[in-house]
C-alpha positions in Angstrom: -14.0 -3.5 24.4 -10.7 -4.7 22.9 -10.1 -6.6 19.7 -7.8 -9.6 19.7 -5.7 -8.1 16.9 -4.8 -4.9 18.8 -1.2 -4.7 19.9 -0.1 -3.3 23.3 0.9 -0.2 21.5 -2.6 0.2 20.1 -4.2 -0.3 23.5 -1.9 2.2 25.1 -2.6 4.8 22.4 -6.4 4.3 22.9 -6.0 4.9 26.6 -4.0 8.0 25.9 -6.6 9.4 23.6 -9.5 8.4 25.8 -7.9 10.1 28.8 -7.4 13.3 26.7 -11.0 13.2 25.5 -12.3 12.7 29.0 -10.1 15.5 30.5 -10.0 18.1 27.8 -13.1 17.6 25.6 -16.0 16.0 27.6 -16.9 19.1 29.5 -16.6 21.2 26.3 -18.6 19.1 23.8 -22.1 20.4 24.6 -21.0 24.1 24.3 -19.1 23.4 21.1 -22.4 22.1 19.6 -24.6 24.9 21.1 -22.3 27.7 20.1 -21.7 26.2 16.7 -18.1 27.5 16.9 -15.0 25.7 15.7 -13.1 24.4 18.8 -9.7 25.9 18.0 -8.6 25.6 21.7 -9.1 21.8 21.5 -7.5 21.4 18.1 -4.4 23.3 19.2 -4.0 20.8 22.0 -4.4 17.9 19.5 -1.8 19.6 17.2 0.7 19.7 20.1 0.4 15.9 20.5 1.1 15.4 16.8 -2.2 13.7 16.3 -3.0 15.5 13.0 -0.3 13.4 11.4 -0.7 10.0 13.2 -0.4 7.6 10.2 2.4 9.4 8.2 6.1 8.9 8.4 8.2 11.1 10.6 10.1 12.4 7.5 6.8 14.0 6.4 5.9 15.5 9.7 3.9 12.6 11.1 4.1 10.3 14.1 5.0 7.3 12.1 2.1 5.2 13.5 -0.4 3.2 11.4 -3.9 3.5 10.0 -5.3 1.5 12.9 -3.9 4.1 15.4 -5.5 6.8 13.3 -8.8 5.0 13.5 -8.5 4.6 17.2 -7.9 8.4 17.5 -11.1 9.3 15.5 -13.2 6.7 17.4 -12.2 8.0 20.8 -12.7 11.7 19.9 -16.0 11.0 18.2 -17.2 9.2 21.3 -17.1 12.5 23.1 -17.3 15.2 20.3 -18.0 14.3 16.7 -17.5 17.9 15.6 -13.9 17.7 16.6 -13.5 14.2 15.2 -14.7 15.0 11.7 -12.2 17.9 11.5 -9.4 15.4 12.2 -10.9 12.9 9.7 -11.2 15.4 6.8 -7.7 16.7 7.5 -5.9 13.4 7.8 -7.8 11.0 5.4 -9.0 13.4 2.8 -6.3 16.1 2.6 -3.1 14.5 3.8 -3.6 11.0 2.4 -3.9 11.9 -1.3 -0.8 14.1 -1.0 1.1 11.2 0.7 -0.1 8.6 -1.9 0.1 10.7 -5.1 2.2 13.8 -4.4 5.7 14.4 -5.7 8.5 14.7 -3.2 8.4 18.5 -3.8 4.6 18.5 -3.0 5.1 16.4 0.1 7.7 18.8 1.4 5.7 21.9 0.6 2.2 20.7 1.6 2.2 17.4 3.5 4.8 18.3 6.1 3.1 21.4 7.4 -0.3 19.6 7.4 1.0 16.4 9.1 2.8 18.4 11.9 -0.3 20.5 12.4 1.0 23.9 11.3 -1.7 24.0 8.6 -5.2 22.7 8.2 -6.3 20.6 5.1 -9.5 20.1 3.2 -10.8 18.1 0.3 -13.0 19.6 -2.5 -15.1 17.1 -4.4 -18.9 17.8 -3.8 -20.7 20.3 -6.0 -24.3 21.4 -6.3 -24.9 19.0 -9.2 -22.0 16.5 -8.5 -22.3 14.7 -5.2 -23.0 11.0 -5.6 -22.2 11.3 -9.3 -18.7 12.8 -9.0 -18.3 12.3 -12.8 -20.7 15.2 -13.2 -18.1 17.7 -11.9 -18.8 21.1 -13.3 -15.7 22.9 -12.0 -13.4 23.3 -15.1 -9.7 23.7 -15.6 -7.7 24.7 -18.6 -3.9 24.7 -19.1 -2.9 28.1 -20.6 0.8 28.4 -21.0 2.3 27.2 -17.7 -0.8 28.0 -15.6 -4.0 26.0 -14.7 -7.1 28.3 -14.9 -9.8 27.1 -12.6 -13.5 28.1 -12.6 -16.3 26.6 -10.6 -17.8 26.1 -7.2 -17.7 23.4 -4.5 -20.1 22.9 -1.6 -20.4 21.1 1.7 -16.7 21.1 2.2 -15.5 20.1 5.7 -12.9 22.5 7.0 -13.6 24.8 4.0 -13.1 28.3 5.5 -10.3 27.3 7.9 -8.3 25.2 5.5 -4.9 26.4 4.4 -4.4 23.7 1.8 -7.2 22.2 -0.3 -7.0 19.1 -2.6 -9.8 19.3 -5.2 -11.1 18.1 -8.5 -11.8 19.9 -11.8 -12.7 18.7 -15.2 -10.3 19.2 -18.2 -12.9 17.7 -20.6 -16.5 17.3 -19.4 -17.4 15.1 -22.4 -15.1 12.4 -20.9 -16.9 12.5 -17.5 -14.8 10.6 -15.0 -12.0 10.2 -17.5 -11.7 14.0 -18.0 -11.1 14.9 -14.3 -7.8 15.9 -12.7 -6.8 16.7 -9.1 -5.1 19.8 -7.9 -3.8 21.6 -4.9 -4.7 25.2 -3.9 -3.6 27.3 -1.0 -5.6 29.8 0.9 -4.8 33.3 -0.4 -4.4 32.2 -4.0 -5.8 34.9 -6.3 -9.2 33.8 -7.7 -9.9 31.3 -4.9 -11.9 31.9 -1.8 -14.0 30.0 0.7 -17.7 31.0 0.8 -20.8 30.7 2.9 -20.7 28.4 5.9 -23.6 26.0 6.4 -25.9 26.1 9.4 -26.2 22.4 10.0 -28.5 20.1 11.9 -25.6 18.2 13.5 -21.8 18.4 13.8 -22.4 22.1 14.5 -18.8 22.8 15.8 -17.4 21.5 12.4 -16.9 24.1 9.7 -18.7 23.2 6.4 -18.6 25.7 3.6 -18.6 26.5 -0.1 -15.4 27.0 -2.2 -15.3 29.4 -5.2 -12.9 29.5 -8.1 -13.0 32.5 -10.5 -10.2 32.5 -13.1 -8.0 31.0 -10.3 -4.4 30.6 -11.5 -2.3 27.7 -10.3 1.2 26.8 -11.3 1.6 23.7 -13.4 3.3 21.8 -10.6 0.0 22.0 -8.5 -1.4 19.1 -10.5 -1.7 16.2 -8.0 -1.0 12.9 -9.8 -1.3 12.5 -13.5 -3.6 14.5 -15.9 -7.0 12.9 -16.2 -6.3 10.6 -13.2 -8.1 12.8 -10.7 -11.2 10.6 -10.4 -8.9 7.6 -9.7 -7.0 9.6 -7.1 -10.2 10.6 -5.3 -11.9 7.2 -5.5 -8.7 5.7 -3.9 -8.9 8.4 -1.3 -12.5 7.7 -0.6 -11.7 4.0 0.2 -9.9 5.3 3.3 -12.3 8.1 3.8 -15.2 5.6 4.1 -13.3 3.9 7.0 -13.0 7.3 8.6 -16.8 8.0 8.3 -17.5 4.5 9.5 -15.4 5.0 12.7 -16.9 8.4 13.2 -20.3 6.7 13.2 -18.9 4.0 15.5 -17.6 6.6 18.0 -20.9 8.5 18.1 -22.8 5.2 18.6 -20.5 4.2 21.4 -20.8 7.6 23.0 -24.6 7.3 22.9 -24.4 3.8 24.5 -22.1 5.1 27.2 -24.6 7.9 28.0 -27.6 5.6 27.7 -26.1 3.2 30.3 -25.2 6.1 32.6 -28.7 7.5 32.4 -30.3 4.1 33.0 -28.1 3.6 36.1 -28.9 7.0 37.6 -32.7 7.3 36.9 -35.8 5.5 38.1 -39.2 4.8 36.5 -42.1 4.5 38.9 -39.6 3.9 41.7 -37.7 1.1 39.9 -34.2 1.7 38.5 -34.3 2.0 34.7 -31.6 -0.5 34.1 -33.6 -3.2 35.7 -36.4 -3.0 33.1 -36.1 -5.7 30.4 -36.9 -3.3 27.6 -33.9 -1.2 28.6 -31.7 -4.2 28.9 -32.7 -5.3 25.4 -31.9 -1.8 23.9 -28.5 -1.9 25.6 -27.7 -5.4 24.6 -28.7 -4.9 21.0 -26.8 -1.7 20.8 -23.6 -3.2 22.2 -23.8 -6.2 19.8 -24.3 -4.0 16.7 -21.5 -1.6 17.8 -19.1 -4.5 18.3 -19.9 -5.9 14.9 -19.3 -2.5 13.3 -16.0 -2.2 15.2 -14.8 -5.5 13.8 -15.7 -4.5 10.2 -14.0 -1.1 10.6 -10.8 -2.3 12.2 -10.6 -5.2 9.8 -10.5 -2.7 6.9 -8.0 -0.5 8.6 -5.7 -3.5 9.4 -5.9 -4.7 5.8 -4.6 -1.2 4.7 -1.8 -1.5 7.3 -0.8 -4.9 5.8 -0.3 -3.2 2.4 -3.6 -4.0 0.6 -3.6 -1.4 -2.3 -7.3 -1.2 -2.5 -9.9 -1.8 0.2 -12.9 -0.7 -1.8 -15.2 -3.5 -0.8 -14.1 -3.7 2.8 -14.3 0.1 3.3 -17.7 0.4 1.8 -19.1 -2.5 3.8 -17.7 -1.0 7.0 -19.0 2.4 6.3 -22.5 1.2 5.2 -23.0 -1.0 8.3 -21.5 1.4 10.9 -23.4 4.5 9.6 -26.7 2.7 9.5 -26.4 1.0 12.9 -25.2 4.3 14.5 -28.5 6.0 13.4 -30.5 3.0 14.6 -28.6 2.7 17.9 -28.9 6.4 18.7 -32.6 6.4 17.9 -33.3 3.4 20.2 -31.1 4.6 23.0 -32.8 8.0 22.8 -36.0 6.3 24.0 -34.4 5.3 27.3 -34.5 9.0 28.3 -38.2 9.3 27.6 -39.3 13.0 27.6 -35.9 14.0 28.8 -34.5 13.0 25.4 -36.5 15.8 23.8 -34.6 18.4 25.8 -31.1 19.9 25.3 -30.2 19.2 28.9 -28.8 15.8 27.9 -26.3 15.0 25.1 -28.4 12.1 23.6 -30.2 14.5 21.2 -26.8 15.7 20.0 -25.6 12.1 19.3 -28.8 11.6 17.3 -28.3 14.8 15.2 -24.6 14.2 14.6 -25.0 10.6 13.3 -27.2 11.5 10.3 -24.4 12.8 8.2 -22.6 9.4 8.5 -25.2 7.9 6.1 -24.4 10.7 3.6 -20.7 11.6 3.7 -18.2 9.8 1.5 -21.1 8.3 -0.4 -24.7 7.7 0.7 -25.9 4.3 1.8 -27.4 3.8 -1.6 -24.0 4.5 -3.2 -22.2 2.1 -0.8 -24.6 -0.7 -1.9 -23.8 0.0 -5.5 -20.0 0.0 -4.8 -20.3 -3.3 -2.8 -22.4 -5.0 -5.4 -20.1 -4.0 -8.2 -17.1 -5.3 -6.3 -18.8 -8.7 -5.6 -20.5 -9.1 -9.0 -17.5 -7.9 -10.8 -15.5 -10.7 -9.4 
């Protein structure tokens, strides 16, 4: 399904990524999930194509394409393997983007270039045990002593945590100021006092690495501050505007993958001697799913194209796209699952994986409840 706003270049890029996913990833996706191992062999092929830096200028190691192209990439990969797609999303939108938007030229040269060209892997550290939806409750602390930042605290549920070479994260300089006391920093793997911790054994997205991060008297040079002091919350909220589009398109890709498989199953299987696709209840499920997926696709690409047109903040559009796409993905996967009947309860077919993978989409980058608060504030605040 094409959108009227897509250029020939966008459509050609989609076909390129789709062909890659079909050839290199489709046959691997089930084993990636079952083994629960990070698919380095696939990521290395993605690196070779420059896709870990799709929306960034060539001078910073990227391909010089746009946000819409990046969204196309994530959708087509998620359609086949969401574990691989979420690695890309966290790397590009959560690690590279804040460096591109708020980093100094020295920081971009040192950190963004190796990330965008795929030499290194990035991550984003916001969530803590007591600071998820309420990021202002951040308990990780930072103090400037001489010319060094001293970090103490812990992060959890961090995508790419143990495999990340460069991590952008938040810490509070003054917890009494809540969101106004937070700053953003950059840490590299191997820095004394920093280490990645336990990896989570998750319900879905099992090929994606999700882990804890630990800081114990971690020393960072003064130049590792990202943006201005006490502006960390602002940096991360701006980053999450784009991150929500990423989660939305992940959800979209999973839903589309589930629909693809639901159609295939209905065309290849019978019920009481009659082809499944000829039953009206199956046709209703497919029609409803296709309609909701198309609506989600328009919302997501609308937000991405606004960003490409230079809109500084897309808070409302990103939250709406993420909320709708994540909730319809769960609903679509649940309904399509019923087409398989008892077969849907087995691991022989990928539908159960789509259903497991989609649940995180209603949680990551802000739960559905948080999205509704964000949307309402944007609307009522106007």
